[in-house]
Backbone bond lengths (Angstrom), bond angles and torsions (degrees), N, CA, C in turn:
res aa  C-N    CA-C-N  psi(-1)  N-CA   C-N-CA  omega(-1)  CA-C   N-CA-C  phi
1 M - - - 1.464 - - 1.521 109.26 -
2 K 1.355 117.54 129.54 1.447 121.90 -178.60 1.528 110.48 -97.29
3 Y 1.338 115.05 135.88 1.457 120.96 178.19 1.522 108.80 -102.09
4 K 1.319 115.71 137.22 1.459 119.80 179.06 1.516 110.98 -78.36
5 T 1.284 117.11 -44.19 1.465 121.08 -177.96 1.518 110.15 -134.72
6 A 1.329 114.95 168.70 1.468 119.94 177.18 1.525 111.03 -67.69
7 S 1.310 116.82 -32.13 1.466 119.51 179.76 1.533 111.48 -65.13
8 D 1.350 116.83 -33.35 1.464 119.30 176.52 1.525 110.74 -63.76
9 R 1.366 114.35 -40.58 1.467 118.19 179.62 1.530 111.20 -64.79
10 W 1.322 116.25 -43.24 1.460 119.70 178.61 1.533 111.30 -64.60
11 F 1.312 115.79 -37.55 1.472 119.32 179.11 1.521 110.91 -63.34
12 D 1.338 117.36 -44.08 1.463 120.47 179.84 1.529 111.68 -67.01
13 W 1.339 116.29 -41.66 1.469 118.76 178.27 1.525 111.42 -64.34
14 T 1.320 116.72 -39.74 1.471 120.07 178.64 1.524 110.41 -63.65
15 N 1.319 116.26 -43.26 1.465 119.40 177.41 1.518 111.34 -61.66
16 A 1.336 116.48 -42.44 1.468 120.36 -179.32 1.525 110.83 -63.04
17 I 1.331 116.69 -42.61 1.473 119.71 -179.63 1.521 110.97 -66.27
18 L 1.323 116.77 -43.96 1.467 119.81 -179.96 1.527 111.44 -63.74
19 L 1.326 116.79 -41.32 1.469 119.80 178.53 1.524 111.21 -66.85
20 A 1.348 116.07 -37.61 1.474 119.33 177.47 1.529 110.85 -63.93
21 L 1.339 116.85 -42.07 1.470 120.08 177.71 1.520 111.11 -65.13
22 L 1.324 116.14 -39.26 1.466 119.64 178.60 1.523 110.87 -64.63
23 A 1.342 116.40 -42.98 1.468 120.10 178.14 1.523 110.81 -64.10
24 A 1.343 116.79 -40.54 1.474 120.10 179.75 1.528 110.73 -64.29
25 S 1.338 116.84 -39.56 1.467 119.49 179.64 1.523 111.36 -65.56
26 M 1.337 117.33 -28.56 1.461 120.03 178.26 1.519 111.91 -81.46
27 L 1.345 116.28 -33.15 1.465 119.77 -178.56 1.523 112.11 -80.24
28 F 1.316 117.07 -25.07 1.469 120.38 -175.81 1.527 112.94 -57.24
29 P 1.358 119.88 -47.63 1.486 118.45 179.40 1.522 112.80 -60.02
30 F 1.340 117.44 -37.42 1.469 119.58 179.31 1.523 110.73 -66.83
31 L 1.336 116.95 -39.68 1.463 119.98 178.80 1.526 110.55 -64.72
32 Y 1.321 117.13 -40.71 1.471 120.77 179.16 1.535 110.30 -65.00
33 I 1.335 115.96 -45.96 1.467 119.92 179.46 1.528 110.27 -61.60
34 F 1.327 116.62 -42.72 1.468 120.79 179.86 1.530 110.93 -62.30
35 A 1.339 117.11 -44.66 1.467 120.61 -177.81 1.527 111.35 -66.91
36 V 1.324 117.08 -45.38 1.466 120.07 -177.94 1.523 111.03 -65.36
37 S 1.334 116.73 -33.83 1.470 119.00 -177.65 1.520 112.24 -66.91
38 F 1.332 118.48 -19.40 1.474 121.74 -178.60 1.531 112.70 -109.08
39 T 1.303 118.75 6.21 1.463 119.97 -175.26 1.524 111.45 -92.83
40 T 1.338 114.60 171.97 1.465 120.21 176.50 1.525 109.67 -95.56
41 L 1.315 114.81 165.91 1.473 119.30 -178.84 1.520 111.07 -63.77
42 D 1.332 116.88 -41.81 1.468 120.22 -177.72 1.529 111.12 -65.07
43 E 1.321 117.22 -43.86 1.463 119.47 -179.99 1.525 111.12 -68.42
44 F 1.315 116.77 -35.77 1.461 119.67 179.75 1.534 110.63 -65.44
45 L 1.340 116.40 -40.04 1.469 119.73 -177.56 1.522 111.76 -71.80
46 H 1.338 118.18 -26.86 1.460 121.09 -175.33 1.532 112.96 -104.22
47 S 1.332 117.26 11.12 1.469 120.59 178.56 1.523 109.77 -115.65
48 E 1.333 115.12 129.11 1.459 118.49 177.54 1.524 111.28 -76.71
49 L 1.336 116.52 -42.43 1.460 121.22 178.69 1.516 107.88 -137.53
50 L 1.305 115.87 107.00 1.463 121.22 -174.18 1.526 109.37 -101.48
51 L 1.343 115.82 115.61 1.467 120.39 177.47 1.525 112.32 -120.95
52 W 1.347 117.04 -14.40 1.468 119.98 178.82 1.534 108.32 -151.49
53 P 1.336 119.07 104.33 1.473 121.03 -176.76 1.522 111.90 -63.83
54 K 1.331 115.57 145.03 1.466 120.11 173.94 1.526 110.63 -74.50
55 K 1.319 115.41 -36.58 1.464 120.42 178.51 1.530 108.33 -124.10
56 W 1.329 114.98 122.43 1.463 119.81 -176.60 1.527 109.41 -92.27
57 V 1.320 116.49 125.38 1.468 121.49 175.96 1.527 108.10 -131.33
58 A 1.323 115.38 147.36 1.468 120.08 -177.24 1.522 111.45 -116.11
59 D 1.352 116.33 26.69 1.468 119.41 -177.64 1.531 112.10 -62.66
60 A 1.333 116.49 -35.46 1.466 118.69 -179.06 1.530 110.86 -64.66
61 Y 1.335 116.23 -39.06 1.464 119.54 179.04 1.533 111.36 -71.04
62 L 1.346 116.43 -37.54 1.465 119.32 176.18 1.514 110.38 -62.70
63 Y 1.323 115.49 -39.46 1.467 120.38 179.96 1.529 110.91 -64.29
64 I 1.354 115.76 -45.55 1.471 119.79 -176.34 1.529 110.93 -71.96
65 L 1.349 116.29 -47.89 1.459 119.38 -176.77 1.530 112.40 -69.00
66 G 1.335 116.96 -19.22 1.454 120.02 175.79 1.510 113.34 -86.36
67 S 1.323 115.81 0.83 1.452 119.31 -176.82 1.527 111.01 -93.67
68 P 1.329 118.54 126.01 1.475 119.60 176.01 1.521 112.06 -65.08
69 T 1.321 117.45 -27.15 1.467 119.95 179.39 1.520 110.79 -65.00
70 F 1.325 116.33 -42.98 1.465 119.75 179.75 1.524 111.15 -65.56
71 L 1.327 116.84 -46.34 1.465 119.77 -178.97 1.523 110.67 -63.61
72 R 1.347 116.55 -39.09 1.463 119.56 179.87 1.531 110.72 -66.60
73 S 1.330 117.12 -43.31 1.466 119.79 -178.98 1.529 111.03 -68.72
74 M 1.328 117.47 -35.55 1.466 119.54 175.82 1.528 110.92 -66.26
75 G 1.331 116.03 -39.89 1.459 119.33 176.73 1.517 111.97 -62.48
76 M 1.343 116.09 -41.39 1.464 119.81 177.26 1.520 110.82 -63.89
77 T 1.327 117.01 -39.00 1.458 120.16 -178.97 1.526 111.08 -68.66
78 V 1.329 116.85 -41.12 1.469 119.66 177.78 1.525 110.25 -63.02
79 Y 1.325 116.22 -44.52 1.468 120.13 178.28 1.524 110.98 -61.64
80 L 1.324 115.93 -44.53 1.466 120.36 178.50 1.526 110.98 -61.32
81 T 1.317 116.97 -42.02 1.462 120.23 -177.53 1.522 111.79 -67.88
82 V 1.328 116.67 -46.34 1.472 120.02 -178.21 1.528 110.92 -67.45
83 A 1.339 116.34 -51.72 1.469 119.50 -177.72 1.533 110.76 -65.62
84 G 1.324 116.52 -42.19 1.461 119.75 -178.99 1.521 112.39 -64.25
85 T 1.331 116.60 -41.51 1.472 119.79 179.58 1.522 111.33 -65.96
86 L 1.334 117.39 -41.05 1.467 119.89 178.10 1.526 111.07 -63.60
87 V 1.333 116.42 -41.49 1.474 119.86 177.73 1.526 110.29 -64.24
88 N 1.315 116.69 -43.37 1.468 120.69 178.96 1.527 111.29 -59.53
89 L 1.337 116.17 -47.89 1.463 119.28 -177.79 1.522 111.53 -66.47
90 F 1.323 117.02 -38.03 1.467 119.48 179.97 1.528 111.10 -62.95
91 F 1.325 116.53 -52.39 1.465 119.15 -177.07 1.532 111.56 -70.06
92 T 1.314 117.52 -36.54 1.468 119.76 -178.68 1.525 111.05 -67.35
93 T 1.330 117.12 -46.43 1.469 119.41 -176.68 1.526 111.73 -70.86
94 T 1.315 117.97 -41.92 1.469 119.24 -179.03 1.525 110.77 -67.31
95 F 1.336 117.19 -41.58 1.463 119.88 179.16 1.531 110.40 -68.78
96 A 1.322 116.85 -41.01 1.462 119.92 179.68 1.528 111.00 -65.33
97 F 1.327 116.69 -36.54 1.475 119.26 178.44 1.526 111.15 -65.33
98 S 1.329 116.55 -43.05 1.468 118.72 179.10 1.526 111.19 -66.80
99 L 1.325 117.91 -34.51 1.465 120.31 178.03 1.525 112.20 -73.84
100 S 1.331 116.69 -22.77 1.469 119.33 179.97 1.524 112.64 -78.88
101 R 1.319 117.17 -16.81 1.460 120.95 178.08 1.528 109.53 -85.89
102 R 1.296 115.80 140.99 1.469 120.43 -179.09 1.527 108.98 -86.15
103 I 1.323 114.70 79.09 1.463 120.54 179.11 1.519 108.77 -123.24
104 Y 1.318 116.36 167.94 1.466 121.78 -175.91 1.540 110.19 -65.15
105 G 1.321 116.31 131.71 1.463 121.43 175.39 1.512 114.89 98.30
106 T 1.343 117.24 -8.84 1.467 117.97 -177.51 1.537 111.82 -67.97
107 R 1.333 117.15 -32.57 1.470 119.25 179.23 1.532 111.17 -64.32
108 I 1.324 116.06 -39.95 1.474 119.51 179.45 1.528 110.53 -65.59
109 L 1.342 115.50 -43.76 1.462 118.80 178.97 1.529 111.21 -65.53
110 L 1.332 116.30 -38.96 1.459 119.25 178.99 1.525 110.87 -65.39
111 F 1.329 116.93 -37.98 1.467 119.90 176.22 1.532 110.86 -63.34
112 A 1.340 116.28 -39.36 1.465 119.49 178.07 1.526 111.02 -63.16
113 V 1.335 116.18 -39.24 1.472 119.75 178.32 1.526 110.37 -64.74
114 L 1.328 117.10 -45.74 1.461 120.61 179.79 1.528 110.91 -64.21
115 F 1.320 117.19 -34.59 1.470 120.40 178.96 1.528 110.77 -63.93
116 T 1.345 115.56 -44.69 1.476 117.94 178.67 1.518 111.97 -69.84
117 L 1.339 116.37 -22.48 1.467 118.97 176.53 1.531 110.63 -69.11
118 L 1.329 115.83 -35.92 1.471 120.34 -177.18 1.524 112.36 -90.11
119 F 1.327 117.38 -34.11 1.469 120.61 -175.20 1.521 108.83 -127.95
120 S 1.331 116.71 114.52 1.466 120.89 177.20 1.526 109.29 -95.05
121 A 1.321 115.69 159.73 1.463 120.11 -176.95 1.525 112.24 -71.60
122 G 1.317 116.86 -28.72 1.461 119.46 -177.09 1.512 111.58 101.29
123 M 1.321 115.19 167.91 1.459 120.35 -172.87 1.529 112.45 -70.44
124 V 1.333 117.72 -45.71 1.468 120.13 -174.62 1.526 111.86 -66.75
125 P 1.366 120.10 -49.58 1.473 118.19 176.71 1.520 113.02 -59.19
126 T 1.332 116.62 -38.41 1.464 118.96 178.67 1.521 111.11 -64.29
127 Y 1.331 116.39 -40.82 1.466 119.78 178.71 1.531 110.93 -63.58
128 L 1.343 116.11 -41.02 1.465 119.39 -179.66 1.528 111.28 -64.56
129 I 1.342 116.42 -37.54 1.465 119.53 177.70 1.531 110.65 -66.25
130 V 1.331 115.69 -44.87 1.475 119.44 178.56 1.526 110.36 -61.27
131 Q 1.326 116.21 -40.06 1.472 119.94 179.27 1.531 111.17 -67.32
132 A 1.343 116.50 -41.53 1.469 120.26 -178.40 1.519 111.94 -67.07
133 T 1.319 116.63 -29.64 1.469 119.72 179.42 1.529 112.70 -86.80
134 G 1.325 116.93 2.36 1.464 120.11 175.44 1.512 114.80 74.48
135 L 1.322 116.69 25.17 1.463 119.79 -177.26 1.520 113.61 -93.93
136 I 1.344 117.49 -3.90 1.466 119.19 178.54 1.529 109.41 -60.64
137 D 1.324 115.61 138.99 1.471 122.37 -176.85 1.516 111.91 64.28
138 S 1.332 116.00 28.99 1.462 121.39 174.19 1.525 108.32 -128.37
139 I 1.331 115.27 143.74 1.458 119.49 -179.23 1.533 110.75 -64.09
140 W 1.342 116.55 -22.40 1.462 120.31 -179.29 1.529 111.19 -72.58
141 A 1.319 117.43 -15.52 1.470 119.43 174.25 1.528 111.27 -66.77
142 L 1.331 116.18 -21.07 1.462 120.54 178.11 1.519 111.75 -92.81
143 I 1.332 117.73 -10.17 1.468 121.28 -174.12 1.527 112.16 -108.15
144 L 1.327 116.64 -54.01 1.466 120.22 -171.61 1.536 113.37 -65.51
145 P 1.352 121.18 -40.70 1.476 118.13 179.27 1.529 113.83 -63.08
146 V 1.313 118.06 -18.84 1.469 120.79 179.37 1.530 110.16 -119.37
147 A 1.317 116.30 32.40 1.467 120.44 -176.58 1.525 111.85 -63.56
148 I 1.333 116.87 -32.43 1.467 120.73 179.43 1.520 108.72 -129.42
149 A 1.323 116.31 126.47 1.467 121.80 172.10 1.535 107.57 -95.95
150 P 1.328 119.20 116.64 1.475 120.87 -173.78 1.529 113.42 -55.56
151 F 1.328 117.35 -41.43 1.463 119.85 -178.99 1.531 110.95 -63.07
152 N 1.325 116.65 -45.14 1.460 120.11 178.32 1.524 110.93 -64.31
153 L 1.320 116.04 -38.06 1.465 120.48 179.78 1.529 111.09 -60.55
154 I 1.313 116.51 -43.13 1.467 120.26 -178.40 1.535 110.85 -64.86
155 I 1.324 117.15 -41.04 1.468 119.91 -179.65 1.533 110.85 -67.72
156 V 1.340 116.57 -41.50 1.471 119.17 178.02 1.522 110.20 -64.78
157 R 1.329 117.59 -39.82 1.472 120.48 176.67 1.533 110.36 -60.47
158 Q 1.322 116.10 -42.16 1.457 119.07 179.69 1.518 111.05 -64.32
159 F 1.324 116.35 -37.39 1.472 120.18 176.65 1.525 110.55 -62.08
160 F 1.330 117.01 -44.24 1.466 120.13 179.38 1.527 111.06 -63.48
161 M 1.331 117.51 -36.85 1.465 120.75 -178.36 1.527 111.70 -70.34
162 N 1.340 116.99 -22.05 1.460 120.41 179.26 1.535 112.65 -80.11
163 I 1.320 117.17 -10.94 1.473 119.56 176.40 1.529 108.59 -69.84
164 P 1.324 119.15 130.25 1.473 121.33 -175.52 1.522 113.08 -54.26
165 G 1.328 115.03 135.97 1.459 119.57 -178.90 1.515 113.25 -66.87
166 E 1.346 116.43 -21.72 1.465 118.85 179.20 1.529 111.92 -61.73
167 L 1.330 116.67 -30.67 1.463 119.94 178.28 1.527 110.69 -66.34
168 Y 1.332 115.95 -40.67 1.467 119.55 176.57 1.531 109.94 -60.88
169 E 1.355 114.94 -47.77 1.462 119.43 -176.52 1.525 111.36 -62.86
170 A 1.342 116.49 -40.17 1.465 119.58 178.44 1.524 111.26 -64.29
171 A 1.342 116.14 -40.05 1.468 119.65 179.69 1.523 110.82 -66.61
172 I 1.337 116.75 -39.35 1.468 120.17 179.87 1.530 110.16 -66.17
173 V 1.346 116.20 -40.45 1.467 120.03 177.61 1.526 110.64 -61.13
174 D 1.339 116.45 -34.80 1.462 120.51 178.92 1.521 112.62 -78.05
175 G 1.335 116.65 -0.19 1.455 119.46 175.57 1.518 115.20 95.49
176 A 1.317 117.57 11.72 1.465 119.72 -178.36 1.526 110.25 -81.76
177 N 1.344 115.38 141.66 1.463 119.57 174.39 1.530 109.05 -95.27
178 D 1.339 116.08 -177.70 1.473 119.80 -176.42 1.525 112.33 -60.96
179 L 1.335 117.09 -38.82 1.463 119.84 -178.56 1.528 111.08 -65.10
180 V 1.325 116.12 -42.57 1.470 119.99 178.89 1.525 110.39 -67.13
181 I 1.344 116.90 -41.19 1.467 120.23 178.46 1.531 110.54 -61.08
182 F 1.329 115.39 -42.50 1.475 119.28 -179.03 1.529 111.17 -65.74
183 W 1.320 116.87 -44.03 1.464 120.76 -172.44 1.532 112.36 -79.34
184 K 1.343 116.59 -41.25 1.465 119.41 -173.08 1.527 114.23 -100.80
185 L 1.338 117.11 -11.83 1.461 119.13 -178.46 1.535 112.04 -117.43
186 I 1.326 115.93 -52.57 1.466 119.33 -173.55 1.521 112.03 -72.22
187 L 1.324 116.93 -50.87 1.473 119.28 -176.01 1.538 112.86 -61.88
188 P 1.352 120.05 -44.12 1.480 118.03 177.72 1.523 113.43 -61.70
189 L 1.345 117.23 -30.48 1.464 119.78 178.84 1.521 112.65 -81.83
190 S 1.327 116.76 -7.88 1.467 120.50 -173.78 1.521 112.67 -109.17
191 K 1.319 118.71 21.23 1.467 120.21 -177.10 1.528 113.33 -58.77
192 P 1.362 119.72 -41.65 1.476 117.71 179.62 1.523 113.53 -60.78
193 V 1.336 117.10 -46.51 1.463 119.14 -177.55 1.529 110.39 -71.11
194 L 1.339 117.52 -32.77 1.467 119.53 177.25 1.523 110.61 -67.05
195 A 1.337 116.78 -41.10 1.469 119.74 178.90 1.521 111.00 -64.80
196 A 1.340 116.70 -41.86 1.464 119.87 -179.15 1.523 111.40 -63.31
197 F 1.324 116.99 -46.31 1.463 118.59 -177.05 1.518 111.88 -79.38
198 A 1.321 117.77 -22.94 1.469 118.81 170.76 1.524 109.85 -62.45
199 L 1.337 116.09 -39.24 1.469 119.34 177.34 1.522 110.68 -66.70
200 F 1.343 117.12 -43.28 1.468 120.17 177.61 1.532 110.90 -56.04
201 Y 1.321 114.72 -52.05 1.475 119.35 -176.91 1.529 110.91 -65.66
202 A 1.342 117.27 -41.14 1.466 119.83 -177.64 1.529 111.05 -63.86
203 V 1.325 116.92 -42.90 1.466 119.41 178.84 1.528 110.39 -64.20
204 G 1.328 116.42 -39.34 1.459 119.81 178.51 1.521 111.78 -61.81
205 H 1.329 117.39 -44.23 1.463 119.94 179.63 1.531 111.08 -70.06
206 W 1.338 116.77 -37.71 1.465 118.61 -179.73 1.533 110.72 -63.28
207 N 1.323 116.70 -33.50 1.469 120.76 -178.39 1.518 112.77 -92.70
208 T 1.326 117.65 13.11 1.468 120.12 179.48 1.520 110.52 -58.93
209 Y 1.312 114.68 122.79 1.465 119.16 -176.33 1.527 111.02 -133.31
210 F 1.346 115.98 -60.03 1.459 119.13 -173.74 1.527 111.25 -66.66
211 A 1.331 117.24 -41.15 1.459 120.11 179.39 1.527 110.97 -62.40
212 G 1.346 116.55 -34.00 1.454 119.80 177.84 1.519 112.12 -63.52
213 I 1.329 115.91 -41.72 1.464 119.76 177.83 1.526 110.50 -68.15
214 L 1.351 115.76 -38.04 1.463 120.65 -173.31 1.531 112.31 -72.98
215 Y 1.337 116.76 -41.28 1.469 119.51 -170.57 1.524 114.19 -105.95
216 L 1.331 118.39 -15.02 1.465 120.54 -176.26 1.523 109.72 -111.62
217 N 1.327 115.89 110.21 1.463 120.70 177.76 1.524 112.23 -89.05
218 D 1.325 116.53 -20.41 1.462 120.91 -179.01 1.533 109.48 -86.53
219 P 1.342 118.40 114.08 1.486 119.90 -179.24 1.513 113.70 -58.60
220 R 1.328 117.64 -23.39 1.464 120.03 -179.07 1.527 111.78 -69.36
221 M 1.339 117.49 -14.86 1.465 121.00 -179.68 1.519 112.32 -102.48
222 W 1.305 117.63 0.50 1.454 119.68 -176.40 1.534 111.43 -66.11
223 P 1.326 116.91 135.15 1.476 118.98 172.99 1.524 110.99 -72.42
224 I 1.308 116.16 171.78 1.467 120.99 -172.00 1.527 111.94 -63.86
225 Q 1.334 118.00 -30.81 1.468 119.20 -178.34 1.526 111.82 -65.86
226 V 1.329 117.63 -33.93 1.467 120.48 177.30 1.531 109.79 -69.42
227 I 1.332 116.62 -39.05 1.469 120.02 176.45 1.533 109.78 -63.71
228 L 1.327 116.33 -40.24 1.469 119.70 178.74 1.527 110.79 -62.49
229 R 1.311 116.91 -35.73 1.471 119.45 177.97 1.528 110.70 -61.60
230 Q 1.308 116.65 -41.42 1.460 119.41 178.56 1.522 111.39 -63.03
231 I 1.322 114.83 -38.80 1.471 118.28 -175.22 1.523 111.06 -76.89
232 V 1.345 116.59 -44.83 1.463 120.13 -172.47 1.526 111.52 -86.08
233 V 1.318 117.63 -51.52 1.465 120.39 -175.30 1.513 111.26 -75.18
234 Q 1.322 116.25 -46.71 1.465 119.49 -178.94 1.524 112.57 -88.75
235 N 1.347 116.70 -0.65 1.466 122.16 177.40 1.527 111.71 54.30
236 D 1.323 114.98 42.94 1.459 121.06 -178.86 1.517 109.10 -110.79
237 S 1.331 115.88 85.11 1.475 119.66 -178.11 1.521 112.04 -71.64
238 K 1.346 117.45 -10.66 1.461 120.11 178.53 1.522 112.13 -90.25
239 A 1.356 115.53 10.41 1.456 118.61 179.79 1.519 112.19 -63.35
240 F 1.339 115.90 -23.74 1.459 118.76 178.57 1.527 111.96 -74.25
241 G 1.342 115.70 -21.48 1.455 119.69 174.63 1.510 114.67 66.84
242 S 1.345 117.69 27.49 1.465 120.04 -177.97 1.529 109.45 -100.12
243 S 1.311 116.16 64.05 1.461 120.35 -179.15 1.524 111.62 -65.99
244 D 1.346 117.14 -30.79 1.464 119.80 178.65 1.520 111.18 -64.61
245 V 1.336 115.54 -42.41 1.459 119.55 178.48 1.514 110.33 -66.16
246 M 1.323 117.04 -40.39 1.456 121.04 179.13 1.530 110.60 -60.59
247 A 1.314 117.24 -39.36 1.465 120.58 -179.63 1.517 112.23 -69.03
248 M 1.337 117.24 -27.36 1.468 120.86 -179.50 1.515 112.28 -77.07
249 L 1.332 117.44 -23.22 1.458 120.16 -176.93 1.518 110.62 -78.31
250 E 1.337 114.80 139.45 1.466 119.42 -179.88 1.517 111.21 -68.54
251 N 1.351 116.40 -43.06 1.468 121.76 176.69 1.523 108.13 -123.38
252 P 1.323 117.84 97.99 1.468 120.22 -178.69 1.518 110.92 -56.68
253 P 1.330 118.53 136.85 1.467 120.81 -177.52 1.528 110.84 -69.33
254 P 1.335 115.98 146.00 1.464 119.20 175.86 1.521 110.66 -69.69
255 P 1.337 117.46 158.71 1.479 119.66 -178.22 1.522 112.85 -58.41
256 E 1.350 117.23 -33.27 1.467 119.34 -177.80 1.526 112.14 -64.46
257 T 1.326 117.66 -41.88 1.464 119.61 179.16 1.526 111.39 -69.42
258 V 1.342 116.05 -33.67 1.474 119.28 176.46 1.526 109.94 -64.76
259 Q 1.331 116.64 -40.76 1.466 120.47 178.09 1.531 110.71 -60.39
260 M 1.325 115.85 -48.30 1.464 119.34 -177.12 1.522 111.76 -66.78
261 A 1.328 117.07 -40.32 1.466 120.01 178.60 1.528 110.51 -64.49
262 A 1.325 116.65 -39.14 1.471 119.67 178.84 1.521 111.01 -65.67
263 I 1.328 117.26 -40.78 1.473 120.57 178.28 1.519 110.21 -62.42
264 L 1.333 116.16 -43.78 1.467 119.87 -177.94 1.525 111.37 -65.86
265 L 1.331 117.20 -43.47 1.461 120.58 -179.86 1.523 111.50 -66.01
266 A 1.330 116.82 -33.76 1.465 119.98 -179.86 1.523 111.87 -76.04
267 T 1.321 117.11 -24.54 1.469 120.75 -178.26 1.520 111.84 -90.60
268 L 1.335 116.38 -28.00 1.466 120.85 -171.46 1.534 114.40 -58.17
269 P 1.332 120.18 -46.12 1.479 118.65 -176.96 1.522 113.79 -58.50
270 I 1.321 117.88 -42.87 1.460 119.55 -177.52 1.527 110.60 -72.42
271 L 1.340 117.58 -27.86 1.464 120.47 175.17 1.529 111.02 -70.13
272 L 1.323 116.73 -32.72 1.463 120.33 179.41 1.530 111.50 -73.33
273 V 1.320 116.89 -30.31 1.464 120.12 -179.45 1.520 111.47 -77.20
274 Y 1.324 116.63 -33.92 1.468 120.84 -172.22 1.540 113.93 -56.25
275 P 1.349 121.15 -45.11 1.478 119.26 -177.91 1.517 113.94 -59.38
276 F 1.337 117.77 -30.13 1.464 119.52 -178.52 1.531 112.16 -74.19
277 L 1.343 117.15 -22.19 1.461 120.38 -179.32 1.524 111.91 -105.68
278 Q 1.334 117.03 -9.24 1.456 120.12 -174.28 1.521 112.77 -61.45
279 K 1.362 116.99 -35.30 1.459 119.73 -177.28 1.524 111.71 -65.00
280 H 1.348 116.81 -24.83 1.464 119.91 177.82 1.524 111.93 -91.86
281 F 1.322 116.40 -10.77 1.458 120.79 -167.42 1.528 112.10 -62.61
282 V 1.328 117.21 -59.31 1.467 121.18 -176.48 1.524 110.65 -66.44
283 K 1.343 116.14 -44.86 1.459 120.55 -177.86 1.523 111.48 -60.69
284 G 1.316 116.54 -44.39 1.456 120.03 -177.17 1.501 113.46 -65.31
285 V 1.312 117.62 -42.21 1.463 120.92 -178.26 1.514 111.00 -74.71
286 M 1.318 118.40 -45.96 1.461 121.49 -174.91 1.522 112.49 -68.11
287 V 1.347 117.29 -38.69 1.462 118.90 179.19 1.519 110.82 -62.67
288 G 1.328 115.89 -38.06 1.454 118.91 -178.44 1.502 113.55 -75.27
289 S 1.324 118.82 -22.90 1.453 120.01 -173.80 1.520 113.37 -102.88
290 V 1.342 118.15 -37.93 1.452 119.45 -171.77 1.520 112.24 -76.63
291 K 1.352 116.56 -42.14 1.453 118.49 -174.94 1.521 113.28 -68.87
292 G 1.354 117.63 -17.23 1.455 118.07 -179.99 1.507 111.46 -66.97
């Protein structure tokens, strides 16, 4: 790479240093959590800043992975994430497609979407609706009230409107109806925006916390984030209820290592998914927003 002036070189080096510091500040908490989750109680108590344990132990992970509570809550979270994301994509894409067509009534529906974007009903009315529909203590109480995100809907609609109209006309000439156009023409051309918003919705469902406390009274249905709250905020490392596993361990892990191991295990799945969707992330969002 050729530099025109010395100031250009200094500008690039300054940017590189600032970005490196920013990346280090983001990676530091993960490194600390990773190190503490594998350390012993004695080393944890005698270390001011632990980033690399002298003795690696995995008792905290054995304790957590041996707990039926953890496995059940992870299963509930995976189910919530997969089902919730599919519901989100179905309602968002079908509604956005109908709003992208210039047919009677779309302006009224679009105004309704913009109204809900600016003014939400609030927690109490939403709770009363969920209660009246019989969704309390159901996993669908965490999915259906957030089936469509207005902001995401508008961007997906804009993406659909940017698809050349000649493709619609050619499909209609070939005898295709709206359902065929949507399924065989629009969706295949919309993979970047679908991947980007699938990631948005999936991360939102994976991090579901407050709705779980609000709508789920049965602890057996709590997602992993609610369990993490008990362990980290309330400092209750016995929330997993795996006393049998604890008794089998020669040196039971301290609550701090259990907290860190639980945080890492709860974060790991979504971190593993992100690289596969990252290549679509910027393209999908920017194409839908800038061209409008």
